C-alpha positions as CSV (number, residue, x, y, z in Angstrom):
1,X,-9.6,99.7,169.7
2,X,-7.0,97.5,171.4
3,X,-3.2,97.7,170.9
4,X,-3.1,94.6,168.7
5,X,-5.6,96.1,166.3
6,X,-3.7,99.4,166.1
7,X,-0.5,97.6,165.5
8,X,-2.0,95.5,162.7
9,X,-3.4,98.6,161.0
10,X,0.0,100.3,161.2
11,X,1.8,97.3,159.8
12,X,-0.8,97.1,157.0
13,X,-0.4,100.7,156.1
14,X,3.4,100.4,156.1
15,X,3.3,97.4,153.8
16,X,0.8,99.1,151.5
17,X,3.1,102.2,151.4
18,X,6.2,100.1,150.7
19,X,4.5,98.1,147.9
20,X,3.2,101.3,146.2
21,X,6.7,102.8,146.4
22,X,8.6,99.8,145.1
23,X,10.1,99.6,141.6
24,X,9.8,96.1,140.2
25,X,12.8,94.3,138.8
26,X,12.7,92.3,135.5
27,X,14.4,88.9,135.1
28,X,15.1,87.3,131.8
29,X,16.4,83.7,131.2
30,X,18.6,83.5,128.1
31,X,19.9,80.3,126.5
32,X,21.3,79.8,123.0
33,X,21.0,76.0,123.3
34,X,18.1,73.7,123.2
35,X,18.8,71.8,126.4
36,X,15.9,72.1,128.8
37,X,17.5,70.4,131.8
38,X,19.9,67.6,133.0
39,X,19.6,64.2,134.6
40,X,20.8,64.6,138.2
41,X,19.8,61.0,139.1
42,X,23.1,59.5,138.1
43,X,26.8,60.2,138.2
44,X,29.3,62.2,140.3
45,X,29.2,65.9,140.1
46,X,31.9,68.5,140.6
47,X,31.0,72.1,141.4
48,X,33.7,74.6,140.3
49,X,34.2,77.8,142.3
50,X,32.1,80.7,140.9
51,X,33.7,83.1,138.5
52,X,33.0,86.4,140.4
53,X,34.6,89.4,142.0
54,X,37.0,88.2,144.7
55,X,35.0,90.0,147.5
56,X,31.8,88.2,146.5
57,X,33.3,84.9,145.7
58,X,33.1,83.2,149.2
59,X,29.5,84.1,149.8
60,X,28.5,83.2,146.3
61,X,30.2,79.8,146.5
62,X,28.4,79.1,149.7
63,X,25.0,80.2,148.3
64,X,25.4,78.3,145.0
65,X,26.6,75.1,146.8
66,X,23.7,75.2,149.3
67,X,21.1,75.6,146.6
68,X,22.6,72.9,144.4
69,X,22.7,70.6,147.4
70,X,18.9,70.9,147.5
71,X,18.8,69.7,143.9
72,X,21.5,67.0,144.2
73,X,22.0,66.2,147.9
74,X,24.5,63.4,147.3
75,X,27.4,62.8,144.9
76,X,27.9,66.6,144.6
77,X,31.4,67.9,145.6
78,X,32.8,71.4,145.8
79,X,36.1,71.8,144.1
80,X,37.9,73.2,147.2
81,X,37.0,70.0,149.0
82,X,38.6,67.6,146.5
83,X,42.2,67.0,145.3
84,X,42.7,67.3,141.6
85,X,46.3,66.2,141.2
86,X,46.7,66.8,137.5
87,X,44.5,69.9,137.0
88,X,45.1,73.3,138.3
89,X,42.2,75.7,139.1
90,X,43.4,78.1,136.4
91,X,42.6,75.5,133.7
92,X,39.0,75.2,134.9
93,X,37.7,78.4,133.3
94,X,34.0,79.0,132.7
95,X,34.3,77.7,129.1
96,X,36.3,74.6,129.6
97,X,38.4,73.2,126.8
98,X,37.9,69.7,125.4
99,X,41.4,68.8,126.5
100,X,40.8,69.7,130.1
101,X,37.5,67.8,130.1
102,X,39.4,64.7,128.7
103,X,41.9,65.1,131.5
104,X,39.1,65.3,134.1
105,X,37.6,62.1,132.6
106,X,41.0,60.2,132.7
107,X,42.3,61.4,136.1
108,X,39.1,61.7,138.2
109,X,35.9,59.8,138.8
110,X,33.7,62.8,138.1
111,X,31.1,62.5,135.4
112,X,30.0,66.1,135.2
113,X,31.3,69.5,136.1
114,X,29.2,72.6,136.9
115,X,30.6,76.1,136.2
116,X,29.0,79.3,137.3
117,X,29.6,83.0,136.7
118,X,28.1,86.0,138.6
119,X,28.4,89.6,137.6
120,X,27.0,93.0,138.8
121,X,27.0,94.9,135.5
122,X,25.7,98.2,136.8
123,X,24.7,99.5,140.3
124,X,23.3,103.0,140.0
125,X,19.7,102.5,141.2
126,X,18.5,101.8,144.7
127,X,18.0,100.5,147.1
128,X,16.3,103.6,148.6
129,X,15.5,106.9,146.9
130,X,15.0,109.8,149.2
131,X,15.1,112.6,146.7
132,X,13.6,113.1,143.2
133,X,15.5,111.6,140.3
134,X,16.1,113.8,137.2
135,X,17.9,111.2,135.1
136,X,17.1,107.5,134.4
137,X,19.2,105.2,136.6
138,X,19.4,101.4,136.6
139,X,21.1,98.4,138.1
140,X,21.9,95.2,136.2
141,X,23.2,91.7,137.2
142,X,23.5,88.3,135.6
143,X,24.2,84.7,136.6
144,X,25.4,82.0,134.2
145,X,25.6,78.3,134.6
146,X,27.2,75.8,132.3
147,X,27.3,72.0,132.8
148,X,29.7,69.7,131.0
149,X,29.8,65.9,130.5
150,X,33.4,64.8,131.1
151,X,32.8,61.5,129.2
152,X,31.6,63.2,125.9
153,X,33.5,66.4,126.5
154,X,30.4,68.4,125.6
155,X,28.4,71.1,127.3
156,X,25.0,69.6,128.2
157,X,23.3,72.6,129.7
158,X,23.7,76.4,129.7
159,X,21.6,79.3,131.0
160,X,22.1,83.0,131.7
161,X,19.6,84.7,134.0
162,X,19.7,88.5,133.7
163,X,18.1,90.9,136.1
164,X,17.5,94.7,135.7
165,X,15.7,97.5,137.5
166,X,15.2,100.9,136.0
167,X,14.1,104.1,137.8
168,X,12.7,106.7,135.4
169,X,13.0,110.4,136.2
170,X,10.4,111.2,138.8
171,X,9.4,113.6,141.6
172,X,9.0,110.9,144.2
173,X,10.7,111.4,147.5
174,X,10.6,107.8,148.5
175,X,11.2,104.7,146.3
176,X,12.5,101.3,147.0
177,X,14.3,99.2,144.4
178,X,16.8,96.3,144.2
179,X,20.5,97.1,144.4
180,X,22.9,95.3,142.1
181,X,23.8,92.8,144.9
182,X,20.2,92.0,145.5
183,X,19.6,91.5,141.8
184,X,22.5,89.1,141.6
185,X,21.2,87.0,144.5
186,X,17.8,86.9,142.9
187,X,19.3,85.9,139.5
188,X,21.2,83.0,141.3
189,X,18.0,81.8,142.9
190,X,15.9,82.1,139.8
191,X,18.5,80.5,137.6
192,X,19.0,77.4,139.8
193,X,15.2,77.1,140.4
194,X,14.8,77.0,136.6
195,X,17.5,74.3,136.4
196,X,15.7,72.3,139.1
197,X,12.3,72.6,137.5
198,X,13.5,71.3,134.1
199,X,15.8,68.5,135.3
200,X,15.4,64.9,136.4
201,X,16.0,64.6,140.1
202,X,14.8,61.0,141.0
203,X,17.4,58.5,142.2
């Protein structure tokens, strides 16, 4: 048996062991509105900075912008890269008022604004368990996105992607699971992939 064969066997065994010791996370999309997607083929789009913990904010902004650029490669602008002379950032909350949307319409050339919110709600489980657990533990995260039309001052899309992993009491000495941070990144990816899947992208 040569070295390559032995190495492949070891890798296979490690992967099999890891998969058998992994606690799967559950992701649930929630929307209280009937909108299935949006038309990205027209208009100018403004991405607001994510509503998140200040330590996570820079990396979240970069990740969300990069993923949205794959959906809308042109005519998408990040709020920190534009000059909104008549509107301060504190007015651009996740739930934007009709008055602010009217001001955006009158004082800028943006047709749509995208708001996002990211939260780690609980972070007790994972990522690695090395001792038995005698009580149930879990981690939870959620990502929300809301898109507004500045011309009509209406919300045209909303979605909340929730992620959760639960570790039941057990006698296992080795388990892998998603941390709250990992759950949040997966929620962002799944939420934006769902937006892309249900939207019109052609120019």
